[in-house]
RODO-2510 file (C-alpha; in nm, 4 decimals, decimal comma):
residues 355
     n   res          X          Y          Z
     1     m     6,3954    -3,2597    -2,9678
     2     t     6,4249    -3,6416    -2,9752
     3     d     6,6533    -3,7880    -3,2323
     4     p     6,4239    -3,9645    -3,4913
     5     k     6,6780    -4,2440    -3,5359
     6     k     6,7003    -4,2974    -3,1633
     7     s     6,3205    -4,2787    -3,1265
     8     g     6,2797    -4,5397    -3,4072
     9     k     6,5310    -4,7726    -3,2455
    10     f     6,3680    -4,7555    -2,9005
    11     k     6,0119    -4,7991    -3,0482
    12     e     6,1333    -5,1060    -3,2275
    13     y     6,2834    -5,2215    -2,8981
    14     l     5,9440    -5,1749    -2,7251
    15     e     5,7635    -5,3768    -2,9930
    16     v     6,0200    -5,6644    -2,9860
    17     e     5,9892    -5,6800    -2,6091
    18     r     5,6154    -5,6557    -2,6147
    19     l     5,5984    -5,9606    -2,8424
    20     k     5,8206    -6,1599    -2,6174
    21     i     5,6088    -6,0674    -2,3178
    22     n     5,2979    -6,1632    -2,5012
    23     q     5,4414    -6,4991    -2,5978
    24     s     5,5388    -6,5678    -2,2355
    25     l     5,1846    -6,4739    -2,1235
    26     q     5,0382    -6,7118    -2,3838
    27     d     5,2657    -6,9929    -2,2756
    28     y     5,1852    -6,9355    -1,9125
    29     f     4,8085    -6,9260    -1,9627
    30     q     4,8200    -7,2445    -2,1708
    31     v     4,9717    -7,4341    -1,8753
    32     i     4,7176    -7,2825    -1,6331
    33     i     4,4110    -7,3417    -1,8482
    34     d     4,5197    -7,7008    -1,9177
    35     g     4,5240    -7,7611    -1,5405
    36     v     4,1721    -7,6360    -1,4723
    37     n     3,9321    -7,9281    -1,4529
    38     d     3,6017    -7,7505    -1,3830
    39     r     3,4234    -7,6569    -1,7082
    40     e     3,2740    -7,3336    -1,5874
    41     m     3,5982    -7,2076    -1,4207
    42     k     3,7924    -7,2986    -1,7324
    43     k     3,5672    -7,0359    -1,9124
    44     i     3,6489    -6,7772    -1,6472
    45     v     4,0200    -6,8515    -1,6606
    46     t     4,0127    -6,8417    -2,0373
    47     e     3,8447    -6,5007    -2,0149
    48     i     4,1188    -6,3825    -1,7732
    49     r     4,3631    -6,4754    -2,0484
    50     n     4,1648    -6,2932    -2,3143
    51     y     4,1368    -5,9897    -2,0993
    52     t     4,5072    -5,9828    -2,0275
    53     m     4,5994    -6,0260    -2,3957
    54     n     4,3591    -5,7590    -2,5218
    55     g     4,5701    -5,4506    -2,5819
    56     g     4,8226    -5,3169    -2,3313
    57     k     5,1601    -5,1829    -2,4068
    58     r     5,3373    -5,4169    -2,1528
    59     v     5,5203    -5,1100    -2,0079
    60     r     5,5721    -5,2686    -1,6677
    61     p     5,7195    -5,6070    -1,7679
    62     i     5,9396    -5,4229    -2,0257
    63     l     6,0754    -5,2106    -1,7430
    64     i     6,1490    -5,5234    -1,5387
    65     a     6,3452    -5,6632    -1,8384
    66     t     6,5223    -5,3276    -1,9084
    67     a     6,6364    -5,2872    -1,5415
    68     f     6,7525    -5,6505    -1,5408
    69     r     6,9750    -5,5870    -1,8464
    70     m     7,0893    -5,2527    -1,7172
    71     f     7,2472    -5,4234    -1,4205
    72     g     7,4059    -5,7104    -1,6163
    73     g     7,1219    -5,9629    -1,6459
    74     r     7,1345    -6,1989    -1,9427
    75     g     6,8988    -6,4411    -2,1159
    76     d     6,5263    -6,4761    -2,1885
    77     e     6,4264    -6,6290    -1,8482
    78     i     6,3495    -6,2746    -1,7451
    79     y     6,0233    -6,2752    -1,9538
    80     r     5,8864    -6,5649    -1,7497
    81     a     5,9376    -6,3571    -1,4421
    82     a     5,8380    -6,0228    -1,5870
    83     i     5,4841    -6,1320    -1,6798
    84     s     5,4088    -6,1409    -1,3080
    85     i     5,3527    -5,7654    -1,3064
    86     e     5,1218    -5,7848    -1,6096
    87     l     4,9141    -6,0475    -1,4349
    88     s     4,8851    -5,8213    -1,1328
    89     q     4,7799    -5,5467    -1,3764
    90     s     4,4853    -5,7615    -1,4769
    91     f     4,3977    -5,8071    -1,1091
    92     f     4,3912    -5,4278    -1,0514
    93     l     4,2005    -5,3427    -1,3658
    94     i     3,9317    -5,6061    -1,3246
    95     h     3,8548    -5,4887    -0,9757
    96     d     3,9035    -5,1262    -1,0640
    97     d     3,6365    -5,1447    -1,3407
    98     i     3,3865    -5,2899    -1,0872
    99     m     3,4624    -5,0091    -0,8399
   100     d     3,4383    -4,7396    -1,1107
   101     r     3,1331    -4,9040    -1,2756
   102     s     3,3217    -4,8953    -1,6061
   103     d     3,1797    -5,0678    -1,9121
   104     l     3,4939    -5,0469    -2,1255
   105     r     3,8648    -5,1197    -2,0819
   106     r     4,1191    -5,0677    -2,3627
   107     g     3,8338    -5,0335    -2,6060
   108     f     3,6825    -5,3715    -2,5145
   109     k     3,4115    -5,4615    -2,2656
   110     s     3,5290    -5,4562    -1,9031
   111     f     3,5686    -5,7963    -1,7440
   112     h     3,2457    -5,7990    -1,5487
   113     r     3,0508    -5,6791    -1,8494
   114     k     3,2046    -5,9589    -2,0670
   115     v     3,1129    -6,2154    -1,7997
   116     e     2,7628    -6,0700    -1,7787
   117     e     2,7253    -6,1284    -2,1512
   118     m     2,8596    -6,4831    -2,1151
   119     l     2,6099    -6,5704    -1,8477
   120     g     2,3041    -6,5153    -2,0540
   121     d     1,9596    -6,5012    -1,9067
   122     i     2,0086    -6,6015    -1,5432
   123     k     1,8778    -6,4706    -1,2149
   124     d     2,0523    -6,1648    -1,0691
   125     r     2,2956    -6,1658    -1,3651
   126     e     2,4712    -5,8378    -1,2965
   127     h     2,5583    -5,9295    -0,9394
   128     m     2,6745    -6,2746    -1,0422
   129     a     2,8993    -6,1211    -1,3109
   130     e     3,0575    -5,8812    -1,0647
   131     s     3,1062    -6,1620    -0,8094
   132     l     3,2826    -6,3811    -1,0693
   133     a     3,4945    -6,0814    -1,1778
   134     i     3,6092    -6,0407    -0,8116
   135     v     3,7024    -6,4098    -0,8152
   136     a     3,8862    -6,3605    -1,1461
   137     g     4,0811    -6,0690    -1,0080
   138     d     4,1763    -6,2785    -0,7038
   139     l     4,3000    -6,5532    -0,9411
   140     a     4,4957    -6,3082    -1,1440
   141     v     4,6935    -6,1812    -0,8467
   142     d     4,7615    -6,5418    -0,7457
   143     y     4,8875    -6,6047    -1,1014
   144     s     5,1236    -6,3075    -1,0647
   145     f     5,2947    -6,4671    -0,7693
   146     d     5,2877    -6,8081    -0,9340
   147     a     5,4490    -6,6923    -1,2555
   148     l     5,7376    -6,5265    -1,0671
   149     t     5,7941    -6,8354    -0,8502
   150     r     5,7948    -7,0654    -1,1542
   151     s     6,0809    -6,8726    -1,3157
   152     n     6,4277    -7,0333    -1,2962
   153     f     6,6129    -6,7621    -1,1119
   154     p     6,8204    -6,8330    -0,7928
   155     l     6,5936    -6,8521    -0,4929
   156     t     6,7624    -6,5637    -0,3132
   157     v     6,7049    -6,3030    -0,5934
   158     k     6,3660    -6,4464    -0,6814
   159     f     6,2625    -6,4025    -0,3137
   160     k     6,3792    -6,0361    -0,3224
   161     a     6,1757    -5,9728    -0,6328
   162     l     5,8730    -6,1511    -0,4842
   163     q     5,8953    -5,9245    -0,1799
   164     q     5,8897    -5,6212    -0,4070
   165     l     5,5877    -5,7548    -0,5886
   166     v     5,4059    -5,7959    -0,2591
   167     e     5,5026    -5,4351    -0,1737
   168     i     5,3801    -5,3096    -0,5121
   169     i     5,0354    -5,4721    -0,4680
   170     k     5,0087    -5,3558    -0,1037
   171     v     5,1041    -4,9910    -0,1737
   172     t     4,8838    -4,9737    -0,4810
   173     g     4,5952    -5,1066    -0,2747
   174     y     4,6467    -4,8141    -0,0357
   175     g     4,6244    -4,5815    -0,3398
   176     e     4,3172    -4,7465    -0,4634
   177     g     4,1516    -4,6870    -0,1238
   178     l     4,2557    -4,3232    -0,1241
   179     d     4,1140    -4,2913    -0,4763
   180     m     3,7773    -4,4317    -0,3644
   181     f     3,7590    -4,1864    -0,0790
   182     s     3,8357    -3,9072    -0,3292
   183     s     3,5536    -4,0215    -0,5577
   184     a     3,3197    -4,0292    -0,2518
   185     g     3,3801    -3,6554    -0,1947
   186     v     3,6668    -3,6525     0,0616
   187     k     3,8466    -3,3279    -0,0352
   188     l     4,2032    -3,3652    -0,1511
   189     k     4,4770    -3,1067    -0,1408
   190     m     4,7829    -3,1045    -0,3611
   191     n     4,9991    -3,3040    -0,1186
   192     d     4,7138    -3,5563    -0,0840
   193     l     4,6937    -3,6058    -0,4586
   194     i     5,0672    -3,6501    -0,4948
   195     r     5,0624    -3,9160    -0,2208
   196     l     4,7760    -4,0892    -0,3959
   197     h     4,9584    -4,0922    -0,7352
   198     l     5,2858    -4,2135    -0,5765
   199     r     5,0980    -4,5030    -0,4299
   200     k     4,8471    -4,5898    -0,7002
   201     t     5,0553    -4,5217    -1,0126
   202     a     5,4267    -4,4453    -0,9665
   203     k     5,4917    -4,7491    -0,7435
   204     y     5,3416    -5,0137    -0,9684
   205     t     5,4018    -4,8513    -1,3036
   206     l     5,7671    -4,7512    -1,2737
   207     e     5,9471    -4,7699    -0,9437
   208     g     5,8352    -5,1203    -0,8508
   209     p     5,8976    -5,2922    -1,1838
   210     l     6,2404    -5,1243    -1,2094
   211     l     6,3299    -5,2585    -0,8630
   212     m     6,2090    -5,6063    -0,9480
   213     g     6,4278    -5,6141    -1,2529
   214     s     6,7221    -5,4890    -1,0575
   215     y     6,6779    -5,7565    -0,7856
   216     l     6,6522    -6,0338    -1,0468
   217     a     6,9843    -5,9155    -1,1845
   218     g     7,1339    -5,9430    -0,8414
   219     r     7,1562    -5,5609    -0,7736
   220     d     6,9922    -5,4563    -0,4481
   221     q     7,2180    -5,1649    -0,3442
   222     n     7,2664    -4,8043    -0,4577
   223     l     6,9161    -4,7831    -0,6198
   224     n     6,8066    -4,4470    -0,4850
   225     a     6,8538    -4,2685    -0,8208
   226     l     6,6453    -4,5325    -0,9983
   227     k     6,3714    -4,5005    -0,7308
   228     a     6,3665    -4,1217    -0,7727
   229     y     6,3449    -4,1604    -1,1543
   230     g     6,0495    -4,3993    -1,1142
   231     n     5,8554    -4,1831    -0,8721
   232     l     5,9057    -3,8565    -1,0700
   233     v     5,8315    -4,0014    -1,4082
   234     g     5,5426    -4,2062    -1,2586
   235     l     5,3849    -3,8840    -1,1247
   236     a     5,4172    -3,7187    -1,4659
   237     f     5,2587    -4,0215    -1,6307
   238     q     4,9558    -4,0078    -1,4056
   239     l     4,9062    -3,6352    -1,4424
   240     h     4,9377    -3,6688    -1,8197
   241     d     4,6871    -3,9612    -1,8081
   242     d     4,4422    -3,7287    -1,6247
   243     v     4,4811    -3,4642    -1,8917
   244     i     4,4125    -3,7247    -2,1580
   245     g     4,1123    -3,8430    -1,9610
   246     l     3,9521    -3,4992    -1,9768
   247     f     4,0695    -3,3746    -2,3212
   248     g     4,1283    -3,6944    -2,5165
   249     t     3,8979    -3,9071    -2,7275
   250     q     3,7590    -4,2522    -2,6516
   251     e     3,9961    -4,4037    -2,9034
   252     e     4,2900    -4,2542    -2,7143
   253     i     4,1878    -4,3552    -2,3642
   254     g     3,9865    -4,6720    -2,4295
   255     k     3,6802    -4,5555    -2,2429
   256     p     3,4420    -4,2547    -2,2618
   257     p     3,6201    -3,9168    -2,1934
   258     k     3,3596    -3,8272    -1,9350
   259     s     3,4472    -4,1267    -1,7170
   260     d     3,6759    -3,9433    -1,4745
   261     v     3,4211    -3,6640    -1,4198
   262     n     3,1317    -3,9125    -1,3844
   263     e     3,3364    -4,0975    -1,1202
   264     g     3,3872    -3,7662    -0,9319
   265     k     3,7661    -3,7972    -0,9467
   266     q     3,9605    -3,5089    -0,8002
   267     t     4,2402    -3,4786    -1,0516
   268     l     4,4952    -3,1995    -1,0420
   269     l     4,2908    -3,0357    -1,3238
   270     m     3,9844    -3,0206    -1,0957
   271     i     4,1766    -2,9222    -0,7800
   272     k     4,3541    -2,6253    -0,9402
   273     a     4,0406    -2,5193    -1,1283
   274     m     3,8534    -2,5110    -0,7966
   275     e     4,1223    -2,3074    -0,6332
   276     r     4,1314    -2,0413    -0,9079
   277     a     3,7694    -2,0283    -1,0270
   278     e     3,5063    -1,7708    -0,9276
   279     k     3,2392    -1,8796    -0,6801
   280     g     2,9753    -1,9665    -0,9469
   281     e     3,2314    -2,1697    -1,1401
   282     k     3,3374    -2,3560    -0,8263
   283     e     2,9786    -2,4505    -0,7653
   284     f     2,9478    -2,5659    -1,1224
   285     i     3,2570    -2,7788    -1,1036
   286     q     3,1326    -2,9498    -0,7915
   287     k     2,7960    -3,0066    -0,9530
   288     c     2,9674    -3,1780    -1,2455
   289     l     3,1770    -3,4019    -1,0163
   290     d     2,8617    -3,4924    -0,8197
   291     s     2,6362    -3,5543    -1,1172
   292     g     2,7456    -3,9111    -1,2078
   293     d     2,6332    -3,8535    -1,5669
   294     i     2,7450    -3,5140    -1,6971
   295     n     2,5745    -3,3924    -2,0212
   296     d     2,7671    -3,2811    -2,3286
   297     h     2,7024    -2,9070    -2,2738
   298     d     2,8226    -2,9061    -1,9142
   299     f     3,1211    -3,1238    -2,0101
   300     e     3,2400    -2,8729    -2,2677
   301     r     3,1855    -2,5802    -2,0216
   302     l     3,3861    -2,7725    -1,7570
   303     k     3,6769    -2,8099    -2,0020
   304     e     3,6629    -2,4404    -2,0768
   305     i     3,6852    -2,3498    -1,7060
   306     v     3,9817    -2,5807    -1,6633
   307     k     4,1569    -2,3994    -1,9512
   308     n     4,0469    -2,0471    -1,8564
   309     t     4,1697    -2,0924    -1,4954
   310     h     4,5067    -2,2092    -1,6385
   311     s     4,4631    -2,5354    -1,4490
   312     y     4,5449    -2,7105    -1,7784
   313     d     4,8600    -2,5095    -1,8238
   314     y     4,9644    -2,5779    -1,4668
   315     s     4,9269    -2,9511    -1,5174
   316     r     5,1291    -2,9386    -1,8384
   317     w     5,4040    -2,7332    -1,6644
   318     l     5,4222    -2,9684    -1,3675
   319     i     5,4348    -3,2774    -1,5983
   320     e     5,7352    -3,1283    -1,7774
   321     r     5,9037    -3,0442    -1,4427
   322     f     5,8612    -3,3947    -1,3141
   323     i     5,9919    -3,5473    -1,6410
   324     e     6,3009    -3,3287    -1,6455
   325     s     6,3706    -3,3842    -1,2810
   326     g     6,3354    -3,7607    -1,3300
   327     k     6,5736    -3,7672    -1,6258
   328     r     6,8448    -3,5836    -1,4321
   329     y     6,8659    -3,8889    -1,1969
   330     i     6,9617    -4,1203    -1,4820
   331     s     7,3225    -3,9948    -1,4841
   332     q     7,3526    -4,1091    -1,1164
   333     i     7,2563    -4,4736    -1,2013
   334     d     7,5530    -4,7073    -1,2215
   335     g     7,4336    -4,9250    -1,5048
   336     n     7,4635    -5,0126    -1,8754
   337     p     7,4549    -4,6860    -2,0824
   338     e     7,2197    -4,8395    -2,3467
   339     q     6,9451    -4,9054    -2,1012
   340     k     7,0036    -4,5700    -1,9336
   341     e     6,9624    -4,3940    -2,2692
   342     f     6,6376    -4,5888    -2,3181
   343     l     6,5032    -4,4708    -1,9833
   344     e     6,5758    -4,1135    -2,0734
   345     w     6,3906    -4,1496    -2,3984
   346     f     6,1087    -4,3488    -2,2331
   347     a     6,0339    -4,0681    -1,9902
   348     d     5,9408    -3,8382    -2,2765
   349     y     5,7653    -4,1213    -2,4576
   350     l     5,5280    -4,1861    -2,1650
   351     v     5,3881    -3,8330    -2,1944
   352     s     5,3949    -3,7929    -2,5733
   353     r     5,0323    -3,8774    -2,6368
   354     r     4,8486    -3,5689    -2,7767
   355     y     4,4873    -3,4687    -2,7038
***
């Protein structure tokens, strides 16, 4: 069981870091918005700022700052560099909501729906809003590179971190593509799903940010244990997120609980349920994934099948195995004990949401 005092200390650390990241984001956007001369585009850039600032735990930039300190980094300049990953997060989410046809993000309107509202009564409003959202996502990824290059780190370490940011965005793009094929009905096996999650989630949520922070601290050797921690805990985080996506509430996930099913996503819950269900139940699961708009009765029956086939239990078991395996690598990291202790606690924290 987690020590309450330790948990309180680390939660306070997360909040202090989150506030510093938010301030750096606000400062950055003020500079960018002041430099936009076109009235209409100033509205779009302002909306990128609002979208970025609405919610978000700032996990990725906090991990950059944590790895930076773990390997001897000092000072607050790290926050100016760390916001780069949060800006790339806005890029991914804006485009992801268009691809998934999502109306909500973090409990607020998705970017393209907000723009659609802003446009008012114009011709072909929905297409125009989606097009402007694509432009906004493109701008957000440009801002991610811009923010990192503006930071006052030595050119050599900054270039190494920039290379990693490029790698994060590229690999995550591959994962996004695999996810779209999955939603289109291309059947995934367990190893396909793990590959997808390593690319779409683990790389840009944990491994990539930890490496960026390490490089900015001047450490670019002996990072295999840190990479293993990032990949294993990243896998657990995504599997947990999928469980929340099926069994959680809209308040917990920031969008309707039926979203993953309506998008036809082949999560581990669905894959294992299909493997273990009887023929009629398999046909029902496939019908639900193909429906695009599952009704309440079928949704409840689907959740019952997932539990009755022990697919839910298997997901929970695998999440715990990944977390425990990831934590074992922490002792092999040659870094500051305080940040290592935080990473051990953080692994459990990431999968602590209940449903």
